[in-house]
C-alpha positions as CSV (number, residue, x, y, z in Angstrom):
1,X,55.8,259.3,-164.8
2,X,55.1,256.0,-166.5
3,X,58.1,255.6,-168.8
4,X,59.9,258.1,-170.9
5,X,57.9,260.7,-172.7
6,X,59.2,262.0,-176.1
7,X,58.1,264.9,-178.1
8,X,59.5,267.0,-181.0
9,X,59.9,270.7,-180.2
10,X,59.9,272.9,-183.3
11,X,61.9,275.9,-182.0
12,X,62.7,278.3,-179.2
13,X,59.2,279.3,-178.4
14,X,58.0,275.7,-178.1
15,X,61.1,274.8,-175.9
16,X,60.2,277.7,-173.5
17,X,56.6,276.5,-173.5
18,X,57.8,273.0,-172.6
19,X,59.8,274.5,-169.8
20,X,56.7,276.3,-168.5
21,X,54.8,273.0,-168.7
22,X,57.5,271.2,-166.7
23,X,57.9,274.2,-164.3
24,X,54.2,274.0,-163.4
25,X,54.7,270.5,-162.1
26,X,57.9,271.2,-160.1
27,X,58.1,271.9,-156.4
28,X,60.8,272.5,-153.8
29,X,63.2,269.5,-153.6
30,X,62.8,268.6,-157.3
31,X,65.9,268.0,-159.4
32,X,65.9,268.2,-163.2
33,X,69.0,267.0,-165.1
34,X,69.4,268.4,-168.6
35,X,71.5,266.6,-171.2
36,X,72.2,267.7,-174.8
37,X,74.9,269.1,-177.0
38,X,75.9,272.7,-177.2
39,X,73.0,274.7,-178.6
40,X,70.4,272.0,-177.9
41,X,68.1,274.3,-175.9
42,X,69.0,273.5,-172.3
43,X,69.1,277.1,-171.1
44,X,66.0,277.9,-173.2
45,X,64.1,275.1,-171.5
46,X,65.3,276.4,-168.1
47,X,64.1,279.9,-169.0
48,X,60.6,278.5,-169.4
49,X,60.9,276.6,-166.0
50,X,61.9,279.8,-164.3
51,X,58.9,281.7,-165.8
52,X,56.5,279.0,-164.5
53,X,58.1,279.2,-161.1
54,X,57.9,283.0,-161.1
55,X,61.6,283.6,-160.2
56,X,63.8,286.6,-160.7
57,X,65.6,286.6,-164.0
58,X,67.0,286.9,-166.5
59,X,67.9,283.2,-166.9
60,X,71.1,282.8,-168.8
61,X,73.7,280.0,-169.0
62,X,75.5,279.7,-165.7
63,X,78.7,278.5,-167.5
64,X,81.0,281.0,-165.9
65,X,79.5,281.0,-162.4
66,X,78.7,277.2,-162.2
67,X,75.5,277.8,-160.3
68,X,73.1,280.8,-160.2
69,X,70.2,281.1,-157.7
70,X,67.1,282.8,-159.0
71,X,65.0,283.8,-156.0
72,X,61.2,283.2,-156.1
73,X,59.2,286.4,-156.5
74,X,56.1,284.8,-154.9
75,X,55.6,282.0,-152.4
76,X,57.2,279.3,-154.5
77,X,60.7,277.8,-154.4
78,X,63.9,279.4,-155.7
79,X,65.4,278.1,-158.9
80,X,69.0,277.0,-158.8
81,X,70.5,276.7,-162.3
82,X,73.7,274.7,-162.4
83,X,76.2,274.1,-165.2
84,X,78.1,271.0,-164.1
85,X,80.2,270.8,-167.3
86,X,83.4,271.8,-165.6
87,X,82.8,270.0,-162.3
88,X,85.0,266.9,-162.0
89,X,83.2,265.1,-159.2
90,X,80.5,265.2,-156.5
91,X,82.9,266.9,-154.0
92,X,83.2,269.9,-156.3
93,X,79.4,269.9,-156.5
94,X,79.1,269.9,-152.7
95,X,81.4,273.0,-152.6
96,X,78.6,274.9,-154.4
97,X,76.4,274.6,-151.3
98,X,73.2,274.2,-153.2
99,X,69.9,274.1,-151.2
100,X,68.4,271.0,-152.8
101,X,65.7,270.7,-150.2
102,X,64.1,274.1,-150.6
103,X,64.8,274.8,-154.3
104,X,64.1,273.5,-157.7
105,X,67.5,272.5,-159.1
106,X,68.1,272.4,-162.8
107,X,71.5,271.0,-163.8
108,X,72.9,271.3,-167.3
109,X,75.6,268.7,-168.1
110,X,74.8,266.9,-164.8
111,X,74.1,263.4,-165.9
112,X,76.0,260.8,-163.8
113,X,77.2,263.5,-161.3
114,X,74.2,265.2,-159.6
115,X,71.4,262.6,-159.4
116,X,72.7,261.3,-156.0
117,X,72.3,264.8,-154.6
118,X,68.5,264.8,-155.0
119,X,66.7,265.8,-151.8
120,X,63.9,263.3,-152.5
121,X,65.8,260.4,-154.2
122,X,63.9,261.3,-157.4
123,X,64.8,263.4,-160.4
124,X,63.7,264.1,-164.0
125,X,66.2,263.5,-166.8
126,X,65.6,265.6,-169.9
127,X,67.6,264.7,-173.0
128,X,67.5,267.1,-175.8
129,X,68.7,266.0,-179.2
130,X,69.3,268.5,-182.0
131,X,70.2,267.8,-185.7
132,X,73.8,266.7,-186.1
133,X,76.3,267.6,-188.7
134,X,77.2,271.2,-187.8
135,X,80.9,270.2,-187.3
136,X,83.4,271.4,-184.8
137,X,82.9,275.1,-185.8
138,X,79.2,275.1,-184.7
139,X,78.1,278.4,-183.3
140,X,74.6,278.0,-181.6
141,X,73.8,281.7,-182.1
142,X,74.0,281.1,-185.8
143,X,71.8,278.0,-185.7
144,X,68.5,278.1,-187.6
145,X,65.3,277.2,-185.8
146,X,65.4,273.4,-186.1
147,X,63.3,270.8,-184.4
148,X,64.7,269.1,-181.3
149,X,63.6,265.8,-179.9
150,X,63.1,266.0,-176.1
151,X,62.8,262.8,-174.0
152,X,61.8,263.2,-170.4
153,X,62.2,260.3,-167.9
154,X,61.2,260.4,-164.3
155,X,63.2,258.4,-161.7
156,X,62.4,257.6,-158.1
157,X,59.2,257.7,-156.0
158,X,58.3,261.4,-156.8
159,X,57.7,260.5,-160.4
160,X,56.3,257.0,-160.1
161,X,52.8,256.8,-161.5
162,X,52.8,260.3,-162.9
163,X,51.9,260.6,-166.6
């Protein structure tokens, strides 16, 4: 990937479509780190990735289980969906016993914590920005469909030269 790629995503359907587009490029050993505020669309993007990978669903936020494995329904890799928000360090991450080498791992809230776990020394960072100003009482389920700005940056040899 030659430098960060940024696009504006109009709503949920487009976020899932972007996930399907990303998922079509992913393979076993890939790591995707998702960053964005509550309600930005991280799980929606992951739903699209899971659809492209043809894994068992439904894909929901792994907040209360920390990591959820979605087995492949065909010959592709499993999807491991991680919520690293409550993890304090890499040791706690190791305790989850994630199969990085044979799965596609998508980690919400993983920036600065999970990148070193990459099986290939490479990862995609996806930063999702949503409109600000909702205040502390923001409830994502009440949020109107508003555009998000998504920036995708590839790191390491797996993504060098990809566009």
